[in-house]
C-alpha positions as YAML, in Angstrom:
chain: A
units: angstrom
residues:
- id: 1
  name: MET
  ca: [0.00, 0.00, 0.00]
- id: 2
  name: ALA
  ca: [3.02, 2.26, 0.19]
- id: 3
  name: ASN
  ca: [2.71, 2.68, -3.59]
- id: 4
  name: GLN
  ca: [0.01, 5.33, -2.93]
- id: 5
  name: ASP
  ca: [3.01, 7.68, -2.46]
- id: 6
  name: GLN
  ca: [5.22, 6.15, -5.12]
- id: 7
  name: GLN
  ca: [3.48, 7.42, -8.24]
- id: 8
  name: TYR
  ca: [3.48, 10.94, -6.78]
- id: 9
  name: LEU
  ca: [7.21, 10.67, -6.06]
- id: 10
  name: ASP
  ca: [7.81, 9.29, -9.56]
- id: 11
  name: LEU
  ca: [6.05, 12.30, -11.07]
- id: 12
  name: LEU
  ca: [8.07, 14.72, -8.92]
- id: 13
  name: ARG
  ca: [11.27, 13.05, -10.12]
- id: 14
  name: LYS
  ca: [10.16, 13.12, -13.77]
- id: 15
  name: ILE
  ca: [9.39, 16.85, -13.60]
- id: 16
  name: MET
  ca: [12.75, 17.61, -11.98]
- id: 17
  name: GLU
  ca: [14.61, 15.56, -14.62]
- id: 18
  name: GLU
  ca: [12.58, 16.22, -17.78]
- id: 19
  name: GLY
  ca: [10.53, 19.37, -17.07]
- id: 20
  name: HIS
  ca: [10.63, 22.67, -18.94]
- id: 21
  name: ASP
  ca: [11.81, 25.78, -17.11]
- id: 22
  name: LYS
  ca: [9.11, 28.43, -17.46]
- id: 23
  name: SER
  ca: [8.16, 31.84, -16.15]
- id: 24
  name: ASP
  ca: [4.89, 32.18, -14.27]
- id: 25
  name: ARG
  ca: [2.33, 34.64, -12.90]
- id: 26
  name: THR
  ca: [4.00, 34.92, -9.48]
- id: 27
  name: GLY
  ca: [7.48, 35.77, -10.81]
- id: 28
  name: THR
  ca: [9.00, 32.76, -8.99]
- id: 29
  name: GLY
  ca: [9.64, 30.50, -12.00]
- id: 30
  name: THR
  ca: [8.72, 26.83, -12.39]
- id: 31
  name: ARG
  ca: [9.81, 23.57, -13.92]
- id: 32
  name: SER
  ca: [6.82, 21.89, -15.52]
- id: 33
  name: LEU
  ca: [5.43, 19.08, -17.65]
- id: 34
  name: PHE
  ca: [2.14, 19.13, -19.53]
- id: 35
  name: GLY
  ca: [-0.25, 16.22, -19.18]
- id: 36
  name: ALA
  ca: [0.26, 13.74, -16.32]
- id: 37
  name: GLN
  ca: [-1.94, 11.22, -14.57]
- id: 38
  name: MET
  ca: [-1.94, 9.37, -11.24]
- id: 39
  name: ARG
  ca: [-4.43, 6.67, -10.18]
- id: 40
  name: PHE
  ca: [-5.23, 5.84, -6.57]
- id: 41
  name: ASP
  ca: [-7.23, 2.74, -5.61]
- id: 42
  name: LEU
  ca: [-9.04, 3.80, -2.45]
- id: 43
  name: SER
  ca: [-9.73, 0.19, -1.48]
- id: 44
  name: GLN
  ca: [-5.97, -0.06, -0.83]
- id: 45
  name: GLY
  ca: [-5.93, 2.71, 1.78]
- id: 46
  name: PHE
  ca: [-6.50, 6.44, 1.89]
- id: 47
  name: PRO
  ca: [-3.99, 8.25, -0.39]
- id: 48
  name: ILE
  ca: [-2.64, 10.94, 1.88]
- id: 49
  name: LEU
  ca: [1.13, 11.27, 1.43]
- id: 50
  name: THR
  ca: [3.35, 9.61, 4.03]
- id: 51
  name: THR
  ca: [6.72, 10.97, 2.81]
- id: 52
  name: LYS
  ca: [5.84, 14.25, 4.49]
- id: 53
  name: ARG
  ca: [3.12, 15.26, 6.91]
- id: 54
  name: VAL
  ca: [-0.01, 16.49, 5.13]
- id: 55
  name: PRO
  ca: [-2.30, 18.33, 7.60]
- id: 56
  name: PHE
  ca: [-5.59, 16.44, 7.25]
- id: 57
  name: GLY
  ca: [-7.47, 18.91, 9.45]
- id: 58
  name: LEU
  ca: [-6.91, 21.63, 6.85]
- id: 59
  name: ILE
  ca: [-8.10, 19.33, 4.06]
- id: 60
  name: LYS
  ca: [-11.28, 18.48, 5.99]
- id: 61
  name: SER
  ca: [-12.17, 22.08, 6.79]
- id: 62
  name: GLU
  ca: [-11.44, 23.28, 3.24]
- id: 63
  name: LEU
  ca: [-13.58, 20.55, 1.65]
- id: 64
  name: LEU
  ca: [-16.44, 21.14, 4.09]
- id: 65
  name: TRP
  ca: [-16.13, 24.87, 3.26]
- id: 66
  name: PHE
  ca: [-16.50, 24.08, -0.44]
- id: 67
  name: LEU
  ca: [-19.44, 21.76, 0.19]
- id: 68
  name: ARG
  ca: [-21.21, 24.45, 2.25]
- id: 69
  name: GLY
  ca: [-21.05, 26.71, -0.80]
- id: 70
  name: ASP
  ca: [-19.05, 29.18, 1.28]
- id: 71
  name: THR
  ca: [-16.56, 31.57, -0.34]
- id: 72
  name: ASN
  ca: [-15.58, 33.64, 2.71]
- id: 73
  name: ILE
  ca: [-12.39, 32.77, 4.61]
- id: 74
  name: ARG
  ca: [-14.09, 33.45, 7.96]
- id: 75
  name: PHE
  ca: [-15.26, 29.81, 8.23]
- id: 76
  name: LEU
  ca: [-11.70, 28.64, 7.52]
- id: 77
  name: LEU
  ca: [-10.19, 30.99, 10.11]
- id: 78
  name: GLN
  ca: [-12.68, 29.73, 12.70]
- id: 79
  name: HIS
  ca: [-11.17, 26.28, 12.09]
- id: 80
  name: LYS
  ca: [-7.58, 27.62, 12.20]
- id: 81
  name: ASN
  ca: [-7.18, 27.09, 8.46]
- id: 82
  name: HIS
  ca: [-5.01, 29.74, 6.80]
- id: 83
  name: ILE
  ca: [-4.46, 28.27, 3.32]
- id: 84
  name: TRP
  ca: [-6.58, 30.90, 1.53]
- id: 85
  name: ASP
  ca: [-5.49, 33.93, 3.61]
- id: 86
  name: GLU
  ca: [-3.12, 35.46, 1.07]
- id: 87
  name: TRP
  ca: [-5.76, 35.86, -1.62]
- id: 88
  name: ALA
  ca: [-8.19, 37.64, 0.71]
- id: 89
  name: PHE
  ca: [-5.34, 39.72, 2.15]
- id: 90
  name: LYS
  ca: [-4.50, 40.86, -1.39]
- id: 91
  name: ASN
  ca: [-8.08, 42.20, -1.74]
- id: 92
  name: TRP
  ca: [-7.56, 44.24, 1.44]
- id: 93
  name: VAL
  ca: [-4.09, 45.69, 0.81]
- id: 94
  name: THR
  ca: [-4.97, 46.75, -2.75]
- id: 95
  name: SER
  ca: [-8.16, 48.51, -1.62]
- id: 96
  name: PRO
  ca: [-8.43, 52.30, -1.11]
- id: 97
  name: GLU
  ca: [-9.33, 51.71, 2.55]
- id: 98
  name: TYR
  ca: [-5.98, 50.12, 3.38]
- id: 99
  name: GLN
  ca: [-3.62, 52.72, 4.87]
- id: 100
  name: GLY
  ca: [-0.90, 50.46, 6.29]
- id: 101
  name: PRO
  ca: [2.67, 49.71, 5.14]
- id: 102
  name: ASP
  ca: [3.28, 49.08, 1.43]
- id: 103
  name: MET
  ca: [2.44, 45.44, 0.69]
- id: 104
  name: THR
  ca: [3.28, 45.40, -3.04]
- id: 105
  name: ASP
  ca: [4.49, 41.91, -4.07]
- id: 106
  name: PHE
  ca: [4.15, 40.74, -0.45]
- id: 107
  name: GLY
  ca: [4.42, 37.08, -1.46]
- id: 108
  name: LEU
  ca: [7.92, 37.36, -2.93]
- id: 109
  name: ARG
  ca: [9.19, 40.09, -0.60]
- id: 110
  name: SER
  ca: [8.24, 38.15, 2.53]
- id: 111
  name: GLN
  ca: [10.49, 35.29, 1.37]
- id: 112
  name: THR
  ca: [13.59, 37.43, 0.70]
- id: 113
  name: ASP
  ca: [13.42, 40.36, 3.15]
- id: 114
  name: PRO
  ca: [13.35, 39.40, 6.87]
- id: 115
  name: ASP
  ca: [12.51, 42.97, 7.96]
- id: 116
  name: PHE
  ca: [9.56, 43.13, 5.56]
- id: 117
  name: LYS
  ca: [8.42, 39.66, 6.65]
- id: 118
  name: ARG
  ca: [8.00, 40.88, 10.23]
- id: 119
  name: VAL
  ca: [5.87, 43.78, 9.03]
- id: 120
  name: TYR
  ca: [3.89, 41.49, 6.69]
- id: 121
  name: ASP
  ca: [3.27, 38.90, 9.42]
- id: 122
  name: ASP
  ca: [2.00, 41.64, 11.73]
- id: 123
  name: GLU
  ca: [-0.36, 43.05, 9.08]
- id: 124
  name: MET
  ca: [-1.61, 39.57, 8.15]
- id: 125
  name: GLY
  ca: [-2.25, 38.74, 11.81]
- id: 126
  name: LYS
  ca: [-4.28, 41.93, 12.27]
- id: 127
  name: PHE
  ca: [-6.20, 41.24, 9.06]
- id: 128
  name: CYS
  ca: [-7.16, 37.69, 10.09]
- id: 129
  name: GLN
  ca: [-8.22, 38.80, 13.56]
- id: 130
  name: ARG
  ca: [-10.37, 41.55, 12.09]
- id: 131
  name: ILE
  ca: [-12.05, 39.04, 9.75]
- id: 132
  name: LEU
  ca: [-12.95, 36.97, 12.83]
- id: 133
  name: ASP
  ca: [-14.07, 39.93, 14.96]
- id: 134
  name: ASP
  ca: [-15.80, 42.23, 12.46]
- id: 135
  name: SER
  ca: [-18.54, 40.64, 10.34]
- id: 136
  name: ASP
  ca: [-18.91, 43.72, 8.11]
- id: 137
  name: PHE
  ca: [-15.18, 43.75, 7.38]
- id: 138
  name: ALA
  ca: [-15.27, 39.98, 6.77]
- id: 139
  name: GLN
  ca: [-18.14, 40.37, 4.32]
- id: 140
  name: LYS
  ca: [-16.26, 43.04, 2.40]
- id: 141
  name: TYR
  ca: [-12.71, 41.65, 2.41]
- id: 142
  name: GLY
  ca: [-12.97, 37.99, 3.40]
- id: 143
  name: ASP
  ca: [-14.91, 36.90, 0.36]
- id: 144
  name: LEU
  ca: [-12.95, 35.42, -2.55]
- id: 145
  name: GLY
  ca: [-15.62, 35.73, -5.23]
- id: 146
  name: ASP
  ca: [-16.88, 32.85, -7.31]
- id: 147
  name: VAL
  ca: [-14.38, 30.21, -6.19]
- id: 148
  name: TYR
  ca: [-15.14, 26.51, -5.72]
- id: 149
  name: GLY
  ca: [-17.91, 26.75, -3.14]
- id: 150
  name: ALA
  ca: [-19.92, 29.10, -5.32]
- id: 151
  name: GLN
  ca: [-19.36, 27.18, -8.53]
- id: 152
  name: TRP
  ca: [-20.17, 23.80, -6.99]
- id: 153
  name: ARG
  ca: [-23.30, 24.84, -5.09]
- id: 154
  name: HIS
  ca: [-24.52, 28.15, -6.57]
- id: 155
  name: TRP
  ca: [-23.59, 28.23, -10.27]
- id: 156
  name: GLY
  ca: [-25.27, 31.40, -11.55]
- id: 157
  name: LYS
  ca: [-27.73, 30.92, -14.39]
- id: 158
  name: ARG
  ca: [-28.31, 33.40, -17.18]
- id: 159
  name: GLY
  ca: [-31.52, 35.22, -16.36]
- id: 160
  name: GLY
  ca: [-31.27, 34.54, -12.61]
- id: 161
  name: GLY
  ca: [-31.28, 31.61, -10.25]
- id: 162
  name: PHE
  ca: [-28.55, 29.04, -9.67]
- id: 163
  name: ILE
  ca: [-27.59, 25.40, -10.15]
- id: 164
  name: ASP
  ca: [-26.49, 23.18, -7.25]
- id: 165
  name: GLN
  ca: [-24.06, 20.93, -9.13]
- id: 166
  name: ILE
  ca: [-23.20, 18.76, -6.12]
- id: 167
  name: ALA
  ca: [-26.85, 17.96, -5.34]
- id: 168
  name: ASN
  ca: [-27.51, 17.30, -9.02]
- id: 169
  name: VAL
  ca: [-24.57, 14.93, -9.49]
- id: 170
  name: ILE
  ca: [-25.45, 12.96, -6.34]
- id: 171
  name: GLU
  ca: [-28.99, 12.54, -7.65]
- id: 172
  name: GLN
  ca: [-27.59, 11.37, -11.02]
- id: 173
  name: ILE
  ca: [-25.35, 8.78, -9.33]
- id: 174
  name: LYS
  ca: [-28.37, 7.44, -7.46]
- id: 175
  name: THR
  ca: [-30.80, 7.38, -10.41]
- id: 176
  name: THR
  ca: [-28.74, 7.09, -13.63]
- id: 177
  name: PRO
  ca: [-25.40, 5.56, -12.55]
- id: 178
  name: ASP
  ca: [-24.40, 4.65, -16.12]
- id: 179
  name: SER
  ca: [-24.63, 8.28, -17.24]
- id: 180
  name: ARG
  ca: [-21.57, 9.83, -18.88]
- id: 181
  name: ARG
  ca: [-22.68, 13.28, -17.79]
- id: 182
  name: MET
  ca: [-21.97, 13.08, -14.04]
- id: 183
  name: ILE
  ca: [-19.78, 16.16, -14.13]
- id: 184
  name: VAL
  ca: [-19.15, 19.13, -11.85]
- id: 185
  name: THR
  ca: [-17.32, 22.09, -13.39]
- id: 186
  name: ALA
  ca: [-15.74, 25.09, -11.69]
- id: 187
  name: TRP
  ca: [-14.51, 26.89, -14.82]
- id: 188
  name: ASN
  ca: [-16.83, 29.70, -15.87]
- id: 189
  name: PRO
  ca: [-15.11, 31.96, -18.43]
- id: 190
  name: GLU
  ca: [-17.33, 34.87, -17.41]
- id: 191
  name: ASP
  ca: [-16.29, 34.68, -13.74]
- id: 192
  name: VAL
  ca: [-12.59, 33.93, -14.13]
- id: 193
  name: PRO
  ca: [-11.45, 37.59, -14.36]
- id: 194
  name: ALA
  ca: [-13.19, 38.47, -11.06]
- id: 195
  name: SER
  ca: [-11.99, 35.43, -9.06]
- id: 196
  name: ALA
  ca: [-9.23, 35.81, -6.49]
- id: 197
  name: LEU
  ca: [-7.63, 32.73, -8.05]
- id: 198
  name: PRO
  ca: [-9.24, 31.15, -11.14]
- id: 199
  name: PRO
  ca: [-10.06, 27.48, -10.47]
- id: 200
  name: CYS
  ca: [-7.06, 25.16, -10.68]
- id: 201
  name: HIS
  ca: [-9.13, 22.00, -10.24]
- id: 202
  name: VAL
  ca: [-11.41, 22.73, -13.15]
- id: 203
  name: LEU
  ca: [-13.72, 19.76, -13.62]
- id: 204
  name: PHE
  ca: [-14.45, 16.36, -12.11]
- id: 205
  name: GLN
  ca: [-16.46, 13.40, -13.33]
- id: 206
  name: PHE
  ca: [-17.96, 10.43, -11.47]
- id: 207
  name: TYR
  ca: [-18.11, 6.88, -12.85]
- id: 208
  name: VAL
  ca: [-19.99, 3.88, -11.46]
- id: 209
  name: ALA
  ca: [-19.06, 0.23, -12.22]
- id: 210
  name: ASP
  ca: [-19.36, -3.02, -10.24]
- id: 211
  name: GLY
  ca: [-20.93, -1.25, -7.28]
- id: 212
  name: LYS
  ca: [-17.95, 1.13, -6.95]
- id: 213
  name: LEU
  ca: [-17.78, 4.89, -7.39]
- id: 214
  name: SER
  ca: [-14.73, 6.43, -9.06]
- id: 215
  name: LEU
  ca: [-13.87, 10.07, -9.67]
- id: 216
  name: GLN
  ca: [-11.55, 11.71, -12.19]
- id: 217
  name: LEU
  ca: [-10.30, 15.26, -11.67]
- id: 218
  name: TYR
  ca: [-8.91, 17.47, -14.43]
- id: 219
  name: GLN
  ca: [-6.60, 20.03, -12.86]
- id: 220
  name: ARG
  ca: [-5.36, 22.72, -15.26]
- id: 221
  name: SER
  ca: [-2.49, 23.78, -12.98]
- id: 222
  name: GLY
  ca: [-0.87, 21.82, -10.19]
- id: 223
  name: ASP
  ca: [1.68, 23.10, -7.66]
- id: 224
  name: MET
  ca: [3.20, 19.67, -7.21]
- id: 225
  name: PHE
  ca: [4.92, 20.20, -3.88]
- id: 226
  name: LEU
  ca: [2.43, 22.26, -1.89]
- id: 227
  name: GLY
  ca: [-0.93, 22.02, -3.63]
- id: 228
  name: VAL
  ca: [-1.20, 18.59, -5.25]
- id: 229
  name: PRO
  ca: [-0.81, 16.58, -1.99]
- id: 230
  name: PHE
  ca: [-3.84, 18.52, -0.69]
- id: 231
  name: ASN
  ca: [-5.78, 17.90, -3.92]
- id: 232
  name: ILE
  ca: [-5.14, 14.14, -3.82]
- id: 233
  name: ALA
  ca: [-6.44, 13.82, -0.25]
- id: 234
  name: SER
  ca: [-9.28, 16.32, -0.73]
- id: 235
  name: TYR
  ca: [-10.77, 14.68, -3.82]
- id: 236
  name: SER
  ca: [-10.29, 11.21, -2.33]
- id: 237
  name: LEU
  ca: [-12.27, 12.43, 0.68]
- id: 238
  name: LEU
  ca: [-14.94, 13.95, -1.59]
- id: 239
  name: LEU
  ca: [-15.20, 10.63, -3.44]
- id: 240
  name: SER
  ca: [-15.55, 8.78, -0.13]
- id: 241
  name: LEU
  ca: [-18.29, 11.13, 1.13]
- id: 242
  name: VAL
  ca: [-20.31, 10.89, -2.09]
- id: 243
  name: ALA
  ca: [-19.89, 7.09, -2.12]
- id: 244
  name: ARG
  ca: [-21.28, 7.01, 1.43]
- id: 245
  name: GLU
  ca: [-24.36, 9.05, 0.45]
- id: 246
  name: THR
  ca: [-25.03, 7.02, -2.70]
- id: 247
  name: GLY
  ca: [-24.51, 3.60, -1.06]
- id: 248
  name: LEU
  ca: [-21.51, 2.61, -3.21]
- id: 249
  name: GLU
  ca: [-18.05, 1.27, -2.43]
- id: 250
  name: VAL
  ca: [-15.04, 3.48, -3.17]
- id: 251
  name: GLY
  ca: [-13.24, 2.86, -6.46]
- id: 252
  name: GLU
  ca: [-10.40, 4.90, -7.96]
- id: 253
  name: PHE
  ca: [-9.45, 8.54, -7.72]
- id: 254
  name: VAL
  ca: [-7.88, 9.43, -11.09]
- id: 255
  name: HIS
  ca: [-5.88, 12.66, -11.01]
- id: 256
  name: THR
  ca: [-5.20, 14.20, -14.42]
- id: 257
  name: LEU
  ca: [-3.00, 17.31, -14.55]
- id: 258
  name: GLY
  ca: [-2.46, 19.91, -17.26]
- id: 259
  name: ASP
  ca: [0.54, 22.05, -16.23]
- id: 260
  name: ALA
  ca: [2.16, 20.01, -13.44]
- id: 261
  name: HIS
  ca: [4.90, 22.20, -12.02]
- id: 262
  name: ILE
  ca: [7.42, 22.59, -9.25]
- id: 263
  name: TYR
  ca: [8.28, 26.15, -8.18]
- id: 264
  name: ARG
  ca: [11.98, 26.97, -8.26]
- id: 265
  name: ASN
  ca: [11.96, 27.84, -4.56]
- id: 266
  name: HIS
  ca: [10.66, 24.31, -3.81]
- id: 267
  name: PHE
  ca: [13.47, 22.40, -5.54]
- id: 268
  name: ASN
  ca: [15.45, 21.68, -2.35]
- id: 269
  name: GLN
  ca: [12.34, 20.54, -0.52]
- id: 270
  name: VAL
  ca: [11.43, 18.19, -3.39]
- id: 271
  name: LYS
  ca: [14.96, 16.72, -3.36]
- id: 272
  name: GLU
  ca: [14.60, 16.06, 0.36]
- id: 273
  name: GLN
  ca: [11.22, 14.38, -0.08]
- id: 274
  name: LEU
  ca: [12.56, 12.15, -2.83]
- id: 275
  name: THR
  ca: [15.06, 10.62, -0.35]
- id: 276
  name: ARG
  ca: [12.26, 9.34, 1.90]
- id: 277
  name: GLN
  ca: [10.70, 5.86, 1.88]
- id: 278
  name: PRO
  ca: [6.88, 5.75, 1.95]
- id: 279
  name: TYR
  ca: [4.91, 4.11, 4.76]
- id: 280
  name: ASP
  ca: [1.69, 2.14, 4.31]
- id: 281
  name: ALA
  ca: [-1.39, 4.23, 3.56]
- id: 282
  name: PRO
  ca: [-3.71, 5.02, 6.48]
- id: 283
  name: THR
  ca: [-7.44, 4.25, 6.65]
- id: 284
  name: LEU
  ca: [-10.25, 6.79, 6.31]
- id: 285
  name: TRP
  ca: [-12.92, 6.69, 9.06]
- id: 286
  name: LEU
  ca: [-16.32, 8.26, 8.42]
- id: 287
  name: ASN
  ca: [-18.89, 8.40, 11.20]
- id: 288
  name: PRO
  ca: [-21.13, 5.38, 10.48]
- id: 289
  name: GLU
  ca: [-24.16, 7.29, 11.78]
- id: 290
  name: LYS
  ca: [-23.84, 9.89, 9.01]
- id: 291
  name: ARG
  ca: [-24.90, 9.32, 5.41]
- id: 292
  name: ALA
  ca: [-25.63, 12.60, 3.59]
- id: 293
  name: VAL
  ca: [-22.65, 14.72, 2.52]
- id: 294
  name: ALA
  ca: [-24.31, 17.80, 4.05]
- id: 295
  name: ASP
  ca: [-24.47, 16.19, 7.51]
- id: 296
  name: PHE
  ca: [-20.74, 15.67, 8.00]
- id: 297
  name: GLU
  ca: [-18.79, 17.87, 10.42]
- id: 298
  name: MET
  ca: [-15.09, 17.96, 11.28]
- id: 299
  name: LYS
  ca: [-15.45, 15.39, 14.09]
- id: 300
  name: ASP
  ca: [-17.12, 12.88, 11.72]
- id: 301
  name: ILE
  ca: [-14.01, 12.43, 9.52]
- id: 302
  name: LYS
  ca: [-10.65, 10.97, 10.61]
- id: 303
  name: VAL
  ca: [-7.61, 9.19, 9.20]
- id: 304
  name: LEU
  ca: [-6.54, 6.21, 11.30]
- id: 305
  name: ASP
  ca: [-2.99, 4.86, 11.60]
- id: 306
  name: TYR
  ca: [-1.46, 7.76, 9.66]
- id: 307
  name: LYS
  ca: [2.29, 7.16, 9.92]
- id: 308
  name: HIS
  ca: [4.31, 9.82, 8.13]
- id: 309
  name: HIS
  ca: [7.67, 11.53, 7.85]
- id: 310
  name: GLY
  ca: [8.09, 15.08, 9.16]
- id: 311
  name: THR
  ca: [6.81, 18.32, 7.71]
- id: 312
  name: ILE
  ca: [8.80, 19.99, 4.93]
- id: 313
  name: LYS
  ca: [8.06, 23.71, 4.86]
- id: 314
  name: ALA
  ca: [8.01, 25.75, 1.66]
- id: 315
  name: PRO
  ca: [6.76, 29.25, 0.71]
- id: 316
  name: VAL
  ca: [3.48, 29.63, -1.15]
- id: 317
  name: ALA
  ca: [3.54, 31.56, -4.44]
- id: 318
  name: VAL
  ca: [0.67, 34.07, -4.65]
...
């Protein structure tokens, strides 16, 4: 079961050895390959990486945030989840109301200038606390626009109204399991310019065979070191939750990537991870008393026997 890690490690190694060096939106630079695929059989264990610690609590709270249809980071902050902070913070520091220190290019500057990082950390701390304490401020600056939660649960229709894609696809799985249209999409060309970060995981499709539910994700852009380990565990958890509601066994999570890249300032961390031997995959526990996706809370989802190597820290590119 340790091979749940191995195909991820193999892809990291292939990108490092064969990838193309490219510029990118953040100014950091990447090494990338176009078109990659990993397949995880969930009957063989839950595919959360063991060659470094992946914080499952953050994955749970982020996925539950998406499934609530929420797009405001306040829910995440209430669960001590800071993985979307930078994008909301950018809304604040580029607004006319912000009168604090200059935060231009805060993502890059905080990595290279220790004095600026202290100022940035202080401003970010004040911003997050204000989101928690001030609901009006949170409504104005904590919302990320039409990101995943909105697209999954409240896709805006021309002429008014919305589509709940998650509810619709669950109903399809239950009633027409052989359908080839069991798709949820997050990519809306009209909304992309206004989003804090246009969707990276663009579209996913369910497939039912032999009493098992599988899911394939198409991800247009994958930060292989920081983001993709989260995506693997998050979509495997989503698959498991939907399988529970629809009364099916778990099948495969198929992860298809467009631009699979490693940021230049993650190279050393990747080299360290590639020296580590994987452990056996842990087991996912879902509260047996819960069935519907909407009923699950943080306490109802756990990974059991998760043995892993230590954390490897790396800066996020914004």
